[in-house]
Steps between C-alpha positions, in 0.01 A plus 500: 500500500733740686274484804522119491879507483515755778277278713722196438811709575347623832400139588857375429650782707276419792586128462873580495468735804311237700745224405804709590339604836444136590858411405635789717284387798605140458866594497454726806353205689781265385755760606335531840507121537874506419548746789327260735715216373819693565399565862391137551836377367678726749290346773580153376868580528454637850309197639802258507699761698212533748470123533878457543511772771204364690638145469814606686289600802200271472621179336224294663229699312577290194132457394444873459831554322431213260151631429640846419751349260239280331254788459774718359573239237129469421464874466796512265344233277161676476452686174153664482391780733240260652755223569751756627241656733413163651864405547591843639213487751632168631856637511397818678303308763796268562738798520270655759522181708879508455510855631276394793757239587762770527321642802611193698867570418616839643856441377373459144286814525810692612724365225600788266491278190150381579382857567638602160323206335176601674535858380559381140201269530272783618620722214443223248150430636418875465633501143303187412184660640552818297583307185196273557272802526643653182471168316141445610414855393660437161311172461175670601549770238587240236206273588254786501632624167457157342149462639335826398330564164633543229844391624351163597450419133861594416626307807308192391616524142867532597496254797553749783422265791424624853798502736512361854530717809775427751318457829691399806339347804229243546183651349271257683652587835503872424142511378358290778273636776648757728492396866443772757546430868364726776 
C-alpha cells in the first residue's frame, strides 16, 4: 500500500516537474518574441524618418518610397512569427533597394541626419538579428521539450502546441543551387 502511494507521489512529482518546465520554456520563448517585437517597433518608427529624408533629395523615386511605406504598414499588421517574417523579408529587401538609391545622391549620403539614421538602422538590424537568434533558440528548446518522451504526453494533455521560428529571408532563394563561375 505504501509502495503504491509512493509510486503515485513520484509520478505526480514528475508530472508537475515536466509541466512546470514546459511552462518556463514557453514563457522564455514568448519573452524572446517580445524582445524582437520591441526592436521591430523601433525600426517601424525609424522608417518614416528615412523615407522623409530620402524624399527631400530623391522625390522622383516615389515608387520605392511608397513601397517602403506600404511594406512597413503590412509588417506592423502581421501578428504571428511566420507572417512577421514574410512581411519583414519584403520590408528588408525594399529598404536595401532604398539604400541602393542613396548611392546616386552624394548630397544625401553626406547629410548628417541621414548618416545618423543609417547608423541607427544598422544598430537596430544587429539587435533584431541577435534577438531573432535568441528567440529561435528558445523556440527550439521549447519545441524539443514538447516533443520528447515523456514530456510529449504532458504537452499533449495540456495543449502545449509547437511554436513557429522567426526566419527572415526567402528560404527558396537561399536554399537554391549554388552557382560557381570560373
